[in-house]
C-alpha positions in Angstrom: -133.9 83.2 59.2 -133.3 82.5 55.6 -130.7 80.1 54.5 -127.3 81.5 53.7 -126.3 81.4 50.1 -123.5 78.8 49.4 -120.4 80.3 47.8 -119.5 78.0 44.8 -115.7 77.4 44.4 -114.6 78.0 40.8 -111.5 76.0 39.9 -109.1 77.4 37.4 -108.9 75.7 33.9 -106.5 72.9 33.3 -103.0 73.8 32.0 -101.8 72.5 28.7 -99.7 69.3 28.9 -96.0 69.7 29.2 -94.1 68.9 26.0 -90.4 68.0 25.9 -88.0 70.3 24.0 -87.1 67.5 21.5 -90.7 67.0 20.5 -91.3 70.7 19.8 -91.2 71.4 16.0 -90.3 75.0 15.1 -91.1 76.2 11.7 -88.9 78.3 9.5 -91.2 81.3 9.7 -91.0 81.3 13.5 -87.2 81.2 13.3 -87.2 84.1 10.9 -89.6 86.1 13.1 -87.5 85.6 16.2 -84.2 86.5 14.5 -85.7 89.6 13.1 -87.3 90.7 16.4 -84.8 89.7 19.0 -85.7 92.7 21.2 -89.3 91.6 21.6 -88.3 88.0 22.5 -86.0 88.9 25.4 -88.7 88.7 28.0 -89.2 85.0 27.2 -85.9 84.3 28.9 -86.8 86.0 32.1 -90.2 84.3 32.6 -90.7 82.4 35.8 -93.0 79.6 34.8 -93.3 78.1 38.3 -94.6 81.2 39.9 -97.0 81.7 37.0 -98.3 78.2 37.3 -98.7 78.6 41.1 -100.6 81.9 40.6 -102.9 80.4 38.0 -103.7 77.2 40.0 -104.4 78.9 43.3 -107.9 79.4 44.6 -108.9 82.3 47.0 -109.8 81.3 50.5 -108.7 77.6 50.1 -105.7 75.8 51.3 -103.4 73.8 48.9 -104.6 70.4 50.3 -108.3 71.3 49.8 -107.6 72.5 46.2 -105.8 69.2 45.3 -108.8 67.2 46.6 -111.2 69.4 44.5 -109.0 68.7 41.5 -109.1 64.9 42.1 -112.9 64.9 42.5 -113.3 66.9 39.3 -111.0 64.5 37.3 -112.9 61.4 38.7 -116.2 63.0 37.8 -115.1 63.7 34.3 -113.8 60.1 33.8 -117.2 58.7 34.9 -119.1 61.0 32.6 -116.8 60.0 29.7 -117.5 56.3 30.2 -121.2 56.9 30.3 -121.1 59.0 27.2 -119.2 56.3 25.4 -121.8 53.7 26.4 -124.9 55.6 25.4 -123.5 58.7 23.8 -125.0 60.9 21.1 -123.1 62.9 18.6 -123.4 66.6 19.1 -124.5 68.5 16.1 -121.5 69.8 14.1 -122.9 73.3 14.4 -122.9 73.2 18.2 -119.5 71.7 18.8 -116.0 72.2 17.2 -114.6 69.0 15.6 -111.1 67.5 16.1 -109.0 66.8 13.0 -106.8 63.7 13.1 -103.5 63.1 11.3 -105.1 61.3 8.4 -107.3 64.3 7.6 -110.6 63.1 9.1 -112.9 65.0 11.4 -114.1 63.6 14.7 -117.0 65.2 16.8 -117.3 65.0 20.6 -119.9 62.9 22.2 -122.7 64.7 24.1 -124.9 63.4 26.9 -128.6 63.4 26.1 -130.8 65.7 28.3 -133.3 63.6 30.3 -134.9 63.4 33.7 -132.3 61.0 34.9 -129.6 63.3 33.9 -131.2 66.2 35.8 -131.5 64.0 38.9 -127.9 62.9 38.6 -127.0 66.6 38.3 -128.9 67.4 41.4 -127.2 64.5 43.2 -123.8 65.7 42.1 -124.7 69.2 43.3 -125.8 67.8 46.6 -122.6 65.8 46.8 -120.6 68.9 46.1 -122.5 70.7 48.8 -121.8 67.8 51.1 -118.1 67.8 50.2 -117.9 71.4 51.2 -117.3 72.7 47.7 -120.0 75.3 48.0 -118.8 76.6 51.3 -120.8 74.5 53.7 -119.9 74.5 57.4 -119.7 70.6 57.8 -116.7 69.0 56.2 -116.0 65.2 55.8 -113.0 63.6 57.3 -110.6 61.5 55.2 -111.9 58.1 56.3 -115.5 59.2 55.4 -114.3 60.4 52.0 -112.6 57.1 51.3 -115.7 55.2 52.3 -117.8 57.4 50.1 -115.5 56.8 47.1 -115.6 53.1 47.6 -119.4 53.2 47.7 -119.5 55.2 44.4 -117.2 52.8 42.7 -119.3 49.8 43.7 -122.4 51.4 42.4 -120.6 52.2 39.1 -119.5 48.5 38.7 -123.1 47.3 39.5 -124.6 49.6 36.9 -122.0 48.5 34.3 -122.9 44.8 34.9 -126.6 45.5 34.7 -126.1 47.4 31.4 -124.1 44.4 29.9 -126.7 41.9 31.0 -129.6 43.9 29.7 -128.1 44.7 26.2 -125.5 42.1 25.3 -126.5 41.8 21.7 -126.3 45.6 21.1 -122.7 45.6 22.2 -121.9 42.7 19.9 -123.6 44.3 17.0 -122.3 47.9 17.6 -118.5 47.9 17.7 -116.6 50.6 19.4 -115.7 53.9 17.7 -112.0 52.9 17.4 -112.8 49.6 15.6 -115.1 51.4 13.2 -112.3 53.9 12.3 -109.8 51.1 11.8 -112.2 49.2 9.5 -112.7 52.3 7.5 -109.0 52.9 7.2 -108.4 49.4 6.0 -111.1 49.6 3.4 -109.8 52.9 2.1 -106.2 51.7 1.7 -105.7 50.7 -2.0 -103.8 47.7 -3.3 -101.0 49.8 -4.6 -100.4 51.4 -1.1 -100.3 47.9 0.4 -97.9 46.6 -2.2 -95.7 49.7 -1.7 -95.6 49.1 2.0 -94.7 45.5 1.5 -91.9 46.4 -0.9 -90.6 49.0 1.5 -90.7 46.4 4.3 -88.8 43.9 2.2 -86.1 46.6 1.5 -85.9 47.5 5.2 -85.5 43.8 6.3 -83.0 43.1 3.6 -80.8 46.1 4.5 -81.0 45.2 8.2 -79.9 41.6 7.5 -77.0 42.7 5.3 -75.9 45.2 8.0 -76.0 42.8 10.9 -77.0 39.2 10.1 -76.5 37.9 13.6 -78.7 40.5 15.2 -81.6 40.4 12.7 -81.6 36.8 11.7 -85.2 36.5 12.7 -86.1 38.8 9.8 -85.7 35.9 7.4 -89.0 34.4 8.6 -90.8 37.7 8.1 -89.4 37.9 4.5 -90.5 34.4 3.8 -94.0 35.3 5.1 -94.1 38.3 2.8 -93.1 36.0 -0.1 -96.3 34.0 0.4 -98.4 37.0 -0.6 -101.2 36.7 -3.2 -99.7 39.4 -5.4 -97.3 37.7 -7.9 -95.1 40.8 -8.1 -94.6 40.8 -4.4 -93.7 37.1 -4.5 -91.1 37.6 -7.2 -89.6 40.5 -5.4 -89.5 38.6 -2.2 -87.7 35.6 -3.8 -85.1 37.9 -5.4 -84.6 39.8 -2.2 -84.0 36.6 -0.3 -81.6 35.5 -3.0 -79.5 38.6 -2.5 -79.6 38.2 1.2 -78.6 34.5 1.2 -75.8 35.1 -1.3 -74.3 37.6 1.2 -74.8 36.0 4.6 -74.2 32.3 3.8 -70.8 31.4 5.3 -67.9 29.8 3.5 -68.3 26.5 5.2 -71.0 23.8 5.5 -73.1 24.0 8.7 -73.3 21.0 10.9 -76.0 21.2 13.6 -75.0 20.0 17.1 -76.0 16.6 18.3 -78.0 15.8 21.4 -74.9 15.2 23.5 -73.4 18.5 22.3 -76.5 20.3 23.2 -76.4 19.0 26.7 -72.9 20.2 27.2 -72.4 23.6 28.9 -71.0 26.1 26.4 -70.3 29.9 26.5 -72.7 32.6 25.4 -70.8 33.2 22.1 -71.1 29.5 21.2 -74.8 29.6 22.0 -75.3 32.7 19.9 -73.5 31.1 17.0 -75.5 27.9 17.2 -78.7 29.9 17.3 -77.7 31.9 14.3 -76.7 28.9 12.3 -79.8 27.0 13.1 -82.1 29.9 12.1 -80.1 30.4 8.9 -80.3 26.8 8.0 -84.0 26.5 8.7 -84.8 29.6 6.7 -82.6 28.5 3.8 -84.3 25.1 3.7 -87.8 26.7 3.7 -86.6 29.0 0.9 -85.4 26.1 -1.3 -88.6 24.2 -0.7 -90.6 27.2 -1.8 -88.5 27.5 -4.9 -89.0 23.9 -5.8 -92.8 24.2 -5.3 -93.0 27.4 -7.4 -90.9 25.9 -10.2 -93.9 23.8 -11.2 -96.0 26.9 -11.7 -95.7 28.6 -15.1 -96.0 32.1 -13.6 -92.9 31.7 -11.3 -90.9 29.2 -13.3 -88.4 31.6 -14.7 -87.8 33.3 -11.3 -87.4 30.1 -9.4 -85.0 28.6 -11.9 -83.0 31.8 -11.9 -82.7 31.8 -8.1 -81.6 28.2 -8.0 -79.0 28.6 -10.7 -77.6 31.7 -9.0 -77.4 29.9 -5.6 -75.7 26.9 -7.2 -73.1 29.2 -8.8 -72.5 31.3 -5.7 -72.6 28.7 -2.8 -72.0 25.2 -4.2 -70.3 24.2 -0.9 -73.3 24.9 1.4 -76.0 22.6 2.7 -78.8 21.2 0.4 -76.5 21.2 -2.6 -77.9 18.0 -3.9 -81.4 19.4 -4.0 -80.2 22.4 -6.0 -78.3 20.2 -8.5 -81.3 17.9 -9.0 -83.5 20.9 -9.8 -81.0 22.5 -12.2 -80.2 19.3 -14.1 -83.9 18.7 -14.4 -84.2 21.9 -16.4 -81.0 21.6 -18.4 -82.8 20.3 -21.5 -85.8 22.7 -21.3 -87.4 23.9 -24.5 -87.1 27.5 -23.2 -83.8 28.9 -24.4 -83.3 31.3 -21.5 -83.9 28.6 -18.9 -81.7 26.1 -20.7 -78.8 28.6 -21.0 -79.0 29.6 -17.3 -78.9 25.9 -16.2 -76.0 25.1 -18.6 -74.1 28.1 -17.4 -74.6 27.0 -13.8 -73.3 23.5 -14.5 -70.3 24.9 -16.4 -69.4 27.1 -13.5 -69.6 24.1 -11.2 -67.1 22.2 -13.5 -64.8 25.2 -13.8 -64.7 26.2 -10.1 -63.9 22.9 -8.4 -62.0 24.7 -5.6 -65.3 25.8 -4.0 -66.6 22.3 -3.5 -63.6 20.0 -3.7 -64.9 18.3 -6.8 -67.9 16.7 -5.0 -70.5 18.8 -6.9 -68.8 17.9 -10.2 -69.3 14.1 -9.6 -72.9 14.7 -8.5 -73.8 16.8 -11.6 -72.2 14.3 -14.0 -74.1 11.4 -12.5 -77.4 13.3 -12.6 -76.9 14.1 -16.3 -76.0 10.5 -17.0 -79.2 9.4 -15.3 -81.2 12.0 -17.2 -79.8 10.7 -20.5 -80.6 7.2 -19.6 -84.2 8.1 -18.5 -85.0 10.0 -21.7 -83.3 7.4 -24.0 -80.8 9.9 -25.5 -83.6 12.2 -26.7 -82.5 15.5 -25.1 -81.2 18.8 -26.3 -77.5 18.7 -27.3 -76.6 21.4 -24.7 -77.3 18.9 -21.9 -74.3 16.8 -22.9 -72.2 19.5 -24.4 -71.5 20.8 -20.9 -69.1 17.8 -20.5 -66.6 19.7 -22.8 -66.0 22.1 -19.9 -64.6 19.3 -17.7 -60.9 19.4 -17.0 -58.9 16.3 -15.8 -55.5 16.2 -14.3 -53.4 13.9 -16.4 -50.5 14.0 -14.0 -52.3 12.6 -11.0 -50.5 9.3 -11.4 -47.0 10.8 -11.8 -46.5 12.2 -8.3 -47.6 8.9 -6.9 -44.5 7.2 -8.5 -42.2 9.8 -7.2 -43.8 9.6 -3.8 -43.3 5.8 -3.8 -39.6 6.4 -4.6 -39.3 8.9 -1.7 -41.1 6.4 0.6 -38.7 3.7 -0.3 -35.7 5.9 0.4 -37.2 6.8 3.8 -37.7 3.2 4.6 -34.1 2.4 3.7 -32.9 5.2 5.9 -35.0 4.0 8.8 -33.8 0.4 8.4 -30.2 1.6 8.3 -30.7 3.8 11.3 -32.4 1.0 13.2 -29.5 -1.3 12.4 -27.0 1.2 13.7 -29.0 1.7 16.8 -29.0 -2.0 17.6 -25.3 -2.1 17.2 -24.9 0.6 19.9 -24.9 -1.0 23.3 -25.0 2.1 25.4 -27.9 4.6 24.7 -29.5 6.9 27.1 -33.2 6.3 28.0 -33.8 10.0 28.4 -32.8 10.7 24.8 -34.9 7.9 23.5 -38.1 9.2 25.2 -37.4 12.7 23.9 -37.1 11.4 20.3 -40.4 9.5 20.7 -42.1 12.6 22.0 -40.8 14.7 19.0 -42.0 12.1 16.5 -45.4 11.9 18.1 -45.7 15.7 18.0 -44.7 15.9 14.4 -47.4 13.3 13.4 -50.1 15.3 15.3 -49.1 18.5 13.6 -49.0 17.0 10.1 -52.5 15.4 10.8 -53.9 18.8 11.8 -52.4 20.5 8.7 -53.9 17.9 6.5 -57.3 18.3 8.0 -57.1 22.1 7.8 -56.0 22.2 4.2 -58.5 23.3 1.6 -57.2 21.1 -1.3 -58.3 17.5 -1.2 -55.9 14.7 -0.8 -54.3 13.1 -3.9 -56.0 9.8 -3.4 -59.3 11.6 -2.9 -58.8 13.7 -6.1 -58.0 10.5 -8.0 -61.1 8.7 -6.8 -63.3 11.8 -7.7 -61.7 12.0 -11.1 -62.2 8.3 -11.8 -65.9 8.5 -10.8 -66.4 11.5 -13.1 -64.6 9.8 -16.0 -66.6 6.6 -15.6 -69.9 8.5 -15.6 -68.9 10.6 -18.6 -67.8 7.7 -20.8 -70.8 5.6 -19.7 -73.0 8.4 -21.1 -71.0 8.6 -24.3 -71.1 4.9 -24.9 -74.8 4.8 -24.2 -75.3 7.5 -26.9 -73.2 5.6 -29.4 -75.1 2.4 -28.7 -78.4 4.2 -29.1 -77.3 5.6 -32.5 -76.3 2.2 -33.7 -79.7 0.7 -32.9 -82.6 1.2 -35.3 -85.4 3.5 -34.1 -87.9 0.6 -33.8 -85.6 -1.0 -31.2 -85.1 2.1 -29.0 -87.7 2.2 -26.2 -89.4 5.5 -25.7 -88.8 6.8 -29.2 -91.9 7.5 -31.2 -91.1 6.5 -34.8 -94.5 7.5 -36.1 -93.7 11.2 -35.3 -92.3 12.7 -38.4 -90.6 15.7 -36.8 -88.0 15.2 -34.0 -87.2 18.2 -31.9 -83.5 18.4 -32.6 -82.9 15.5 -35.0 -83.0 11.7 -34.9 -79.7 11.5 -32.9 -79.5 14.9 -31.1 -76.8 13.9 -28.7 -74.4 12.2 -31.2 -72.6 15.4 -32.3 -71.6 16.5 -28.7 -70.8 12.9 -27.9 -68.3 12.6 -30.7 -66.8 16.0 -29.8 -66.3 14.8 -26.3 -64.8 11.5 -27.4 -62.3 13.4 -29.6 -61.3 15.6 -26.6 -61.1 12.9 -23.9 -60.0 10.0 -26.1 -56.5 9.9 -24.5 -58.1 9.1 -21.1 -60.0 6.0 -22.4 -58.6 2.6 -21.3 -56.8 0.8 -24.2 -59.0 -2.3 -23.6 -62.0 -0.4 -25.0 -60.2 1.2 -28.0 -60.8 -1.7 -30.4 -64.5 -1.8 -29.7 -64.7 2.0 -29.9 -63.0 2.0 -33.4 -65.4 -0.7 -34.6 -68.4 1.3 -33.4 -67.1 4.4 -35.2 -66.6 2.4 -38.4 -70.1 1.1 -38.2 -71.5 4.6 -37.6 -69.4 6.1 -40.4 -70.8 3.6 -42.9 -74.4 3.8 -41.6 -76.3 4.6 -44.8 -80.0 3.8 -44.9 -82.0 2.6 -47.8 -84.3 4.9 -49.8 -87.3 3.2 -48.3 -85.9 3.3 -44.7 -87.0 6.0 -42.3 -84.5 8.8 -41.6 -84.1 7.8 -38.0 -82.2 4.6 -39.1 -79.3 6.5 -40.8 -76.9 9.3 -39.9 -76.5 12.6 -41.7 -73.4 13.5 -43.7 -72.1 15.8 -40.9 -72.5 13.1 -38.2 -70.6 10.5 -40.4 -67.9 13.0 -41.0 -67.6 13.5 -37.2 -67.1 9.8 -36.8 -64.2 9.9 -39.2 -62.7 12.9 -37.4 -63.0 11.2 -34.0 -61.3 8.0 -35.3 -58.3 10.0 -36.5 -58.1 11.9 -33.2 -58.0 8.7 -31.3 -55.3 7.3 -33.5 -53.2 10.4 -33.2 -53.5 10.4 -29.4 -52.7 6.7 -29.1 -50.3 6.3 -32.0 -47.9 4.1 -30.1 -50.4 1.7 -28.6 -52.9 1.2 -31.5 -52.4 -0.5 -34.8 -55.6 0.1 -36.7 -56.1 0.4 -40.5 -57.8 3.7 -41.3 -58.5 2.8 -45.0 -62.2 2.3 -44.2 -62.5 5.9 -43.0 -60.7 7.2 -46.1 -63.3 5.3 -48.3 -66.1 6.9 -46.3 -64.6 10.4 -46.7 -64.2 9.8 -50.5 -67.9 8.9 -50.9 -69.1 11.7 -48.5 -67.5 14.4 -50.7 -70.2 13.6 -53.4 -73.1 13.4 -50.8 -72.3 16.7 -49.2 -74.8 19.5 -49.8 -74.0 23.1 -48.8 -77.5 24.1 -47.8 -78.0 20.9 -45.7 -74.7 19.9 -44.1 -72.2 21.8 -41.9 -69.3 23.3 -43.8 -67.1 23.6 -40.7 -67.2 19.9 -40.1 -66.2 19.2 -43.7 -63.3 21.7 -43.4 -62.1 20.0 -40.1 -62.3 16.5 -41.8 -60.2 17.7 -44.7 -57.6 19.3 -42.4 -57.2 16.2 -40.1 -57.5 13.4 -42.6 -55.8 14.9 -45.7 -53.6 17.9 -44.8 -52.1 16.6 -41.5 -50.3 13.4 -40.8 -48.0 11.3 -42.9 -47.8 11.3 -46.7 -50.6 9.5 -48.5 -50.4 6.8 -51.1 -50.1 8.2 -54.7 -53.2 6.5 -56.0 -55.3 7.6 -53.1 -53.9 11.1 -53.1 -54.7 11.5 -56.8 -58.2 10.2 -56.3 -58.9 12.7 -53.5 -57.4 15.5 -55.6 -59.6 14.7 -58.6 -62.7 14.3 -56.3 -62.0 17.6 -54.5 -61.7 19.4 -57.9 -65.0 17.9 -59.1 -66.8 18.7 -55.9 -65.7 22.4 -56.0 -68.0 22.9 -59.0 -71.1 22.4 -56.9 -70.0 23.6 -53.4 -70.4 27.0 -51.9 -67.7 29.6 -52.0 -66.4 28.9 -48.4 -66.4 25.1 -48.9 -64.7 25.5 -52.3 -61.9 27.6 -50.8 -61.3 25.0 -48.1 -61.2 22.2 -50.8 -58.7 24.2 -52.9 -56.4 24.7 -50.0 -56.5 21.0 -49.3 -55.9 20.2 -53.0 -52.8 22.5 -53.2 -51.4 20.9 -50.0 -51.7 17.4 -51.4 -50.2 18.5 -54.7 -47.2 19.9 -52.8 -46.7 16.7 -50.8 -47.1 14.3 -53.8 -44.9 15.4 -56.7 -46.1 12.7 -59.1 -49.7 13.9 -58.8 -48.8 17.1 -60.5 -49.1 15.2 -63.8 -52.8 15.8 -63.4 -52.1 19.5 -64.3 -50.8 18.4 -67.8 -53.0 18.4 -70.9 -52.4 14.9 -72.1 -54.9 12.3 -71.0 -53.7 8.9 -70.0 -51.2 9.5 -67.4 -48.3 7.7 -69.1 -46.2 5.5 -66.9 -47.7 6.8 -63.6 -51.3 5.8 -64.5 -51.1 2.7 -62.3 -53.0 -0.5 -62.6 -56.2 1.2 -63.7 -55.6 2.8 -67.1 -58.9 4.6 -67.3 -60.5 7.0 -64.8 -63.5 5.6 -63.0 -65.4 8.6 -61.5 -68.1 6.5 -59.8 -65.7 4.1 -58.0 -66.3 3.8 -54.2 -62.7 3.0 -53.4 -60.1 5.7 -54.1 -57.4 3.2 -54.9 -59.6 1.7 -57.7 -60.5 5.0 -59.3 -57.6 5.4 -61.6 -57.4 9.2 -61.1 -53.8 9.4 -62.4 -55.2 8.8 -65.9 -57.3 12.0 -65.8 -56.8 15.8 -66.1 -57.8 18.6 -63.7 -59.9 20.4 -66.3 -62.1 21.7 -63.4 -59.4 24.2 -62.5 -60.0 26.0 -65.8 -63.7 26.4 -65.0 -62.9 27.5 -61.4 -60.6 30.1 -62.7 -63.7 31.8 -64.2 -65.6 31.7 -60.9 -67.7 34.7 -59.9 -65.7 35.1 -56.7 -62.3 36.7 -57.4 -60.6 34.9 -54.5 -61.6 31.5 -55.8 -60.8 32.3 -59.4 -57.3 33.5 -58.6 -56.7 30.5 -56.3 -57.7 28.1 -59.0 -55.6 29.8 -61.6 -52.6 29.8 -59.3 -53.0 26.0 -58.6 -53.3 25.3 -62.3 -50.0 27.1 -63.0 -48.4 26.3 -59.5 -46.9 29.8 -59.5 -45.4 31.6 -56.5 -47.9 34.5 -56.3 -48.8 36.2 -52.9 -52.1 34.3 -53.0 -50.2 31.0 -53.2 -48.1 31.9 -50.2 -51.4 32.5 -48.3 -52.8 29.2 -49.4 -49.6 27.4 -48.4 -49.8 28.9 -44.8 -53.6 28.5 -44.3 -55.5 25.5 -43.1 -58.8 24.4 -44.7 -60.7 25.5 -41.5 -59.2 29.0 -41.5 -59.9 29.4 -45.2 -63.5 28.4 -44.7 -63.9 30.9 -41.8 -62.2 33.7 -43.7 -64.4 33.3 -46.8 -67.5 32.8 -44.7 -66.9 36.3 -43.1 -66.0 37.8 -46.5 -69.2 36.3 -48.0 -71.3 38.7 -45.9 -69.8 41.8 -47.5 -69.3 40.3 -51.0 -71.8 41.5 -53.6 -71.7 39.3 -56.8 -74.1 41.7 -58.6 -71.3 44.2 -59.1 -70.0 42.1 -62.1 -73.4 42.3 -63.8 -73.7 46.1 -63.8 -72.8 46.5 -67.5 -75.3 43.9 -68.7 -78.1 45.4 -66.7 -77.4 48.9 -68.1 -77.3 47.5 -71.6 -80.7 45.8 -71.1 -82.1 49.0 -69.9 -81.0 50.9 -73.0 -82.4 48.3 -75.4 -85.6 47.9 -73.3 -85.5 44.2 -73.8 -84.4 41.6 -71.3 -82.5 38.5 -72.2 -84.0 36.6 -69.2 -87.1 34.5 -69.7 -90.4 36.1 -68.7 -91.1 35.7 -65.0 -94.4 34.4 -64.0 -96.2 35.1 -60.7 -94.2 33.9 -57.6 -97.3 32.3 -56.1 -97.1 29.3 -58.5 -93.6 28.5 -57.2 -94.2 29.1 -53.5 -95.7 25.6 -53.0 -93.2 23.7 -55.1 -89.6 23.9 -53.7 -88.2 21.7 -56.5 -89.7 24.1 -59.1 -88.1 27.0 -57.3 -84.7 25.3 -57.2 -84.9 24.6 -61.0 -86.0 28.2 -61.6 -83.1 29.7 -59.7 -80.6 27.3 -61.3 -81.7 28.4 -64.7 -81.6 32.0 -63.7 -78.0 31.9 -62.3 -76.8 29.8 -65.3 -78.2 32.4 -67.6 -76.4 35.1 -65.6 -73.1 33.3 -66.0 -73.8 32.9 -69.7 -74.5 36.7 -70.0 -71.1 37.5 -68.4 -69.3 35.0 -70.6 -71.0 36.4 -73.7 -70.1 39.9 -72.7 -66.5 39.0 -72.4 -66.5 37.2 -75.7 -68.4 40.0 -77.4 -65.8 42.5 -76.1 -63.0 40.4 -77.6 -64.8 40.1 -80.9 -65.4 43.8 -81.1 -61.7 44.4 -80.4 -60.6 42.0 -83.1 -63.1 43.4 -85.7 -61.9 47.0 -84.9 -58.3 46.0 -85.4 -59.1 44.2 -88.8 -61.1 47.2 -89.9 -58.2 49.6 -89.2 -55.8 47.3 -91.0 -58.0 47.3 -94.2 -58.2 51.1 -94.1 -54.4 51.3 -93.8 -54.0 49.0 -96.9 -56.3 51.1 -98.9 -54.5 54.4 -98.0 -51.2 52.8 -99.0 -52.5 51.7 -102.4 -53.7 55.1 -103.2 -50.3 56.7 -102.5 -48.5 54.2 -104.8 -50.8 54.5 -107.9 -50.2 58.2 -108.3 -52.2 60.9 -110.3 -52.3 58.9 -113.6 -54.6 56.4 -112.2 -56.8 59.1 -110.9 -57.2 60.8 -114.3 -57.8 57.5 -116.0 -60.6 56.8 -113.7 -62.1 60.2 -114.3 -62.1 59.8 -118.2 -63.6 56.4 -117.9 -66.4 57.7 -115.9 -67.2 60.7 -118.3 -69.4 58.8 -120.9 -71.5 57.4 -118.1 -72.2 60.8 -116.8 
């Protein structure tokens, strides 16, 4: 009999995987279709998915247990085939198999098994196994223990084959990476640098927002941000530094963190305390790493601006926090930078430290002042003036000593009361012990409460504030005295100063001007024991005039010498009761400096301040000295600028009002009469104002100043000459030299002196000839400054002559026209008086000639 044909069991296809409702994405088009066709979609609600699944998965003539075993065998077979295909798989031709498209848009093809003899044998063996398993309807069926034994045998064979494959071809597996590694490598290569930087920027933003939202939870993100800041892209580094700056400014607490000691760590604490300690330690370590990175990047030119900006901002925002000394050292190191933006940022940070002492209890102020003092000492006073000018923002409490005296008085009263009370208590023989113990307990409790309140108070103690202020003052005045001493020494004696270098960055004595300003502001805080030496030093500096052959580093400028005089008068005014110093030497220096002043070289505001403090304010001057200054000011006005001239005229009028006898200078007679003094003749080149004999002169300069091109100065000079009470004179009486200088400096910007020359220009255009000398090419004067100065001087002198000639010509024309009219009037009157006879006589006398 022939063999019966085996019935092959065909399993149904696998169902699609179940997807949760929340993962299903429904498009807008599907929603619109369902809303429009609700009748057709009703059947979806009544579907019985369980019965459908059961109906699809069932197999005819087979029980449920047998079907599940068939499914398990098919899944195991597929997994084995997949592993073999991955080991030695071949891509199926794209034409024969449909590809799979990934989310990034790439196409992936399935791996096929090559057809070979071995594969056919394996297929036959699988078929035989299926036949043995009873899949094809054989009569003999394996029991469960036999099936388990057979599965174990199959797994052992698979493991043995895999080991043999690895031993035979180890190099091929090393050379040929898996398909997933190849895809990842290709994706990394295709990502551009812009996409990577965009991802890092986005990551920085995410981490920063998370830290700002909940710092305690995401404190570990600081380390990741620091790692991103170590990128090779400089833009990413700058963005990371600025992001960390914003985060630290927000999450740094308002107190200084103290890490626990070893004993404190061994103690058992609550979870909240452990969490707080962990948060503080992570914050402190990250902040330390951030500051170290800023200090390292500060030395690189590419990140110099960003690092200095971050350090200055942190110093302004959190001066109370840890590592403040490191920040101060870095900021002070750049306070005299040649870069204007960096220098201004550092100066602004130091000024904010001085202004907001409540944030750091004054400790940062002392540290900053000492660091600046050391910087000045290291560089031998050759720094930018802004590095010392920041001292002007310091504020000192002058009344710190006053409460101490009142406190001493209160303490004495309390001591007297206690002694009296104690005396009364000793006189009492009967006193209850219970009351005594109660009083002692109350006193002890009060002491403990007062100690706790003192420890919890934000403001420092009075003694602590006094010590901080004394340290700050000593460092400030030490810096000022070092600068004065350096200015008195010649350049050859100063170590570190290169005298061979002809150009100095900000002058021979760059720190002298801010030093003198600071001495003028804080002179009332200087100890009286140093006042005499300080005044001698100022006298020496005010008279520091170098020889013509000496280098410019050995002498001071006119503005610096004027500042010395100003500071001397401020010190005398602040300590008028304690000092008895003759200021005649400073008056002599001011008298000589008025002739040395040059508008294009020296500072006009310093001159105006000197005139106000030394001549306008204070007590009445000696008559001889006042007259000498009045004459010298009038003479100097002829060569000064408009703003300086106005300040000098205001000073001149003030001195004339205070000294009535000096008004004789406004008269026309030369000699002075009885008020001329011991010197009968004016000595214009005398160095001492008391020996000039100015009372024997006349203020003829006012007549020239009344014809000044500026109308304000001309009217002021004319008013002083007549000493009239015009509105302008009221303005001059109420205005200081400094205010007059400022007003005319602002008016100078909008004033146009060419408007007075309009008529002369139009006249020259009509005639076609110019009264000016022929102008040569400008190139021959470009190299010679002296020649240009002479040229311009001649030009403006000629312009003044033109205006003066025009005025005189107009007056001459007016007089000639009036004389011509008078002659015509006389002739007409004569003709009327002679009558007709004279007319006929003249006619007959003329007949023979005709």
